[in-house]
Every structure is written in structure tokens, then in C-alpha cells.
C-alpha positions in Angstrom: 0.0 0.0 0.0 3.0 2.3 0.4 4.8 1.6 -2.9 3.5 4.6 -4.7 2.9 7.0 -1.8 6.0 7.0 0.2 8.8 9.4 -0.8 11.5 7.8 -3.0 14.0 10.6 -3.0 17.1 11.0 -1.0 15.9 12.8 2.2 19.3 14.5 2.7 19.1 16.3 -0.7 19.0 20.1 -0.2 15.6 20.7 -1.7 14.1 17.5 -0.4 14.5 18.8 3.1 12.3 21.8 2.5 8.8 22.3 4.0 6.2 20.2 2.1 4.0 23.3 1.7 6.9 25.3 0.2 7.7 22.5 -2.3 4.1 22.2 -3.3 3.7 26.0 -3.6 7.0 26.2 -5.6 5.7 23.6 -8.1 2.5 25.5 -8.6 4.2 28.9 -9.0 6.7 27.3 -11.5 4.2 25.4 -13.6 1.0 27.5 -13.8 2.5 30.5 -15.8 3.5 28.0 -18.5 -0.1 27.6 -19.4 -0.2 31.2 -20.6 1.6 30.4 -23.8 1.5 28.0 -26.7 5.1 28.4 -27.9 7.6 25.5 -27.5 10.4 27.6 -26.1 8.9 28.4 -22.7 8.2 24.8 -21.7 11.5 23.7 -23.2 13.3 26.2 -20.9 11.2 25.0 -18.0 12.0 21.4 -18.7 15.7 22.1 -18.8 15.5 23.8 -15.4 13.4 20.9 -13.9 15.9 18.3 -15.1 18.9 20.4 -13.9 17.3 20.6 -10.4 16.5 16.9 -10.2 19.7 15.9 -8.3 19.0 18.7 -5.7 15.6 17.0 -4.9 17.4 13.7 -4.6 15.3 12.0 -7.3 17.1 9.7 -9.7 16.3 9.9 -13.4 15.2 6.3 -13.4 12.6 6.9 -10.7 11.3 9.9 -12.6 11.0 7.9 -15.8 9.0 5.2 -14.0 6.6 7.7 -12.5 6.2 9.9 -15.6 5.7 7.2 -18.3 1.9 7.9 -18.6 2.9 11.4 -19.9 4.5 9.6 -22.9 1.1 8.1 -23.7 -0.5 11.5 -23.4 2.2 13.0 -25.8 1.4 10.3 -28.4 -2.3 11.1 -28.1 -1.6 14.8 -28.5 0.5 14.2 -31.6 -2.1 12.0 -33.2 -4.9 14.5 -32.5 -2.9 17.4 -33.9 -2.1 15.5 -37.1 -5.7 14.6 -37.6 -7.6 17.6 -36.4 -5.3 20.7 -36.3 -6.8 23.8 -37.7 -3.5 25.6 -38.4 -1.8 23.7 -41.2 0.5 26.5 -42.3 4.2 26.2 -43.0 6.1 23.8 -45.2 4.4 20.6 -46.3 6.2 17.6 -44.8 3.9 14.7 -45.6 0.4 14.0 -47.0 -1.7 11.2 -45.4 -4.7 11.1 -47.6 -7.0 14.0 -46.6 -4.5 15.0 -43.8 -1.4 17.1 -44.4 1.5 17.3 -41.9 3.1 20.7 -42.0 5.7 22.4 -39.9 2.9 24.4 -38.3 1.2 21.2 -37.2 4.4 19.8 -35.7 5.2 23.1 -34.0 1.8 23.3 -32.3 2.0 19.6 -31.3 5.6 20.1 -29.9 4.4 23.1 -27.9 1.5 21.2 -26.3 3.6 18.1 -25.6 6.4 20.1 -23.9 3.8 22.0 -21.9 2.3 18.8 -20.6 5.7 17.6 -19.5 6.7 21.0 -18.1 3.5 21.4 -16.1 3.3 17.8 -14.8 7.0 17.1 -13.9 7.2 19.6 -11.0 4.3 17.8 -9.2 5.8 14.4 -9.9 9.2 15.5 -8.5 7.7 17.2 -5.5 5.4 14.3 -4.5 8.4 12.0 -4.8 10.0 13.9 -2.0 7.0 14.4 0.3 5.6 12.0 3.0 1.8 12.3 2.9 1.6 12.6 6.7 4.2 15.5 6.6 2.1 17.2 3.9 -1.1 17.0 5.9 0.7 18.3 9.1 2.2 21.2 7.1 -1.1 22.1 5.6 -2.7 22.3 9.0 0.2 24.0 10.8 1.5 26.4 8.1 -1.5 27.3 5.9 -4.3 26.8 8.5 -6.2 24.3 6.4 -9.0 22.8 8.4 -7.9 19.6 10.1 -11.0 17.8 8.9 -10.1 18.4 5.3 -6.4 17.7 5.6 -6.7 14.5 7.6 -9.6 13.3 5.4 -7.5 13.9 2.3 -4.6 12.1 3.9 -6.8 9.1 4.7 -8.1 9.1 1.1 -4.6 9.4 -0.3 -3.5 6.4 1.8 -6.3 4.3 0.4 -5.6 5.0 -3.3 -3.3 1.9 -3.7 -6.1 -0.3 -2.4 -8.0 0.5 -5.6 -5.5 -1.5 -7.7 -5.6 -4.4 -5.2 -9.4 -4.4 -5.3 -9.5 -4.3 -9.1 -7.3 -7.4 -9.2 -9.4 -9.1 -6.6 -12.6 -8.3 -8.5 -11.1 -9.6 -11.8 -9.9 -12.8 -10.2 -13.2 -13.4 -8.4 -15.2 -13.0 -11.7 -12.8 -15.2 -13.5 -13.2 -17.9 -10.8 -17.0 -17.7 -11.4 -16.5 -18.2 -15.1 -16.9 -14.6 -16.2 -14.3 -14.0 -18.8 -14.5 -11.8 -21.9 -11.9 -13.9 -23.8 -10.9 -12.2 -27.1 -14.2 -10.5 -27.7 -13.5 -6.7 -27.6 -17.2 -5.8 -26.9 -17.3 -8.3 -24.0 -14.1 -6.9 -22.7 -15.5 -3.4 -22.7 -18.7 -4.5 -20.9 -16.6 -6.4 -18.3 -14.4 -3.4 -17.8 -17.4 -1.1 -17.2 -19.1 -3.5 -14.8 -15.8 -4.0 -12.8 -15.2 -0.3 -12.7 -18.8 0.3 -11.4 -18.2 -2.4 -8.7 -15.0 -0.8 -7.7 -16.7 2.6 -7.5 -19.4 1.3 -5.2 -16.9 -0.4 -3.0 -14.8 2.7 -2.7 -17.9 4.8 -1.8 -18.9 2.4 0.9 -15.4 2.3 2.4 -15.2 6.1 2.3 -18.5 6.3 4.2 -17.3 3.9 6.8 -14.0 5.7 7.2 -15.7 9.1 7.6 -18.0 7.7 10.3 -15.1 6.1 12.1 -13.0 9.3 12.0 -15.9 11.4 13.3 -16.5 8.9 16.1 -12.8 9.3 17.1 -13.1 13.1 17.4 -11.4 14.2 14.3 -13.9 17.1 14.0 -14.4 17.8 17.7 -13.1 21.3 17.5 -10.8 20.8 20.4 -7.2 22.1 20.1 -5.0 19.6 18.4 -1.4 18.6 19.2 1.1 17.5 16.6 3.6 14.7 16.8 5.8 16.3 14.1 6.2 20.1 13.9 6.5 21.5 10.4 8.6 24.7 10.5 8.4 27.2 7.6 12.0 28.6 7.4 13.5 31.5 5.4 14.9 28.9 3.0 11.4 27.8 2.2 10.4 31.4 1.4 13.5 31.6 -0.9 12.4 28.4 -2.7 9.0 30.0 -3.4 10.6 33.2 -4.7 13.1 31.3 -6.8 10.3 29.3 -8.4 8.3 32.4 -9.3 11.4 34.2 -10.6 12.5 31.3 -12.7 9.1 30.9 -14.3 8.9 34.6 -15.0 12.4 34.5 -16.6 11.3 31.7 -19.0 8.3 33.7 -20.1 10.4 36.8 -20.5 12.9 35.0 -22.6 10.1 33.7 -24.8 8.8 37.2 -25.2 12.1 38.8 -26.0 13.0 36.2 -28.6 9.7 36.5 -30.3 8.5 33.0 -29.6 5.7 34.0 -27.2 2.3 32.9 -28.4 -0.4 33.7 -25.8 -3.1 31.2 -25.3 -5.7 34.0 -25.4 -5.6 36.7 -28.0 
């Protein structure tokens, strides 16, 4: 249950030691401005910065690749969608696939979207690879005054996420033991997938309700002053991390504007 949720970074790395709220805030400050432009230069610069800072978070490139592989599937989907449905087909003609034409404008737009997906998603992947979920909940309560009911409830839900994969496997094996198997029929596979997903959803809702009742019965929302086993201190270095993230993101946007690559998403 802890394989995907526990931190996998070196805890002694300089940036891995920072406050969880500071790391999460830095990831948001760094990635959100990248959504403002469609050009490929800004996210490319952001990706270069993210990969350069990876050792300072104590995250190995192999770990990052294992956690970020779904992004590659998303990138393939973006490329196929742009080739088939892109409205802007200006530029030099590179290939003609029946009614679809692949031009430099299509590839430039696809490259910009793919780089943005990676540049926006990687900070979150890197940060969560260095954060213990319990530390994050404690930091949210202590440093940002998030209601304890919300933070601890989110922590409990976060801890239960790996159980979904285990329950999916149990449901699949149980149905196979009862002779319910789609075989090679794609339609039957789709129906079996939908029914298994619905059963998983019902089970998750029931478990969530029981967990909420149990937490309320144990006084998690009593309103009494809480104590903390682990204090989360917000130090000047954490403030510096937030400022550095904002300045670096602004520098990437400024570079894009000065070089003429900036293409605002609006206007």
C-alpha cells in the first residue's frame, strides 16, 4: 500500500529537506505560468530547469521515468490528435496522409503542447516523490491553517488509493473464478471493464463512508485544540524556494517574449 505514496527521493538532498507546503507551492508557481503560452520555447526552458534541479531534490532519473511514463502516452495522443484535427496547417508541407497534411505548423503546435504537458506535470511528480503524505497533511494544518477535517480526510483518502489497484485485481480474479471472462471479444471486454469499474466505485464509496464515520467517532472534527507529533517549520529557505520558483518561471516567459516566440493562449 505504500509503494506509490512513500517518498522515493534522498531525504538528505538540499531541496528534499524543504517544507512540504513550500515545495508544493513552488511547483504551482513554476508550472502555472507555463499555461499562458502555446510556444515550444517556454516549456522547453522550464523542462531544462526541472531536469537540472532533479539531483537537488534527490530524485534519480530512473525513478522519474517510472513515474512519468503515462505522460508519454499523453504525448502520443496529442501528436495523433494534432495531425488529424489541427486547424492551423500553415508552413512547409512535410507529408500527406490522404486527406490529412502534416506541416511544420502542425508539428510546431504539437511540440508546444507536448512540452507544456511535461513541463507542467513534472514539478508535481518531482515534489510528491520527496514528500511524505503525513508530513504534507501536518504542514497544511500548521503552516496554511487548512481545516484539520479536510487535511486529515484527504490524507486518509490518499493512503487508500493503492487499495483500488488491489481491489481491481481481486474483482477480476473473483469474476474469472466464477467463469466470467471476456476472452478475445472486444465488446465483451468493454462490458466487463465497465461493470468491474462500477463495482470498484461502489466499494470505494462504501469504504469512504465507513472511514468518515469512524473518523468522526474518534473526534477528528471535535473542534478541540490539536497537538502534533511532528512540527513543520516554515523557514527562510522555504520562502526563498517559493521566490526562486516564481522568478525562474517569469524568466522563462520573459525569454520567450524577448526572442519573439511568445504565443499567448488568449488573444
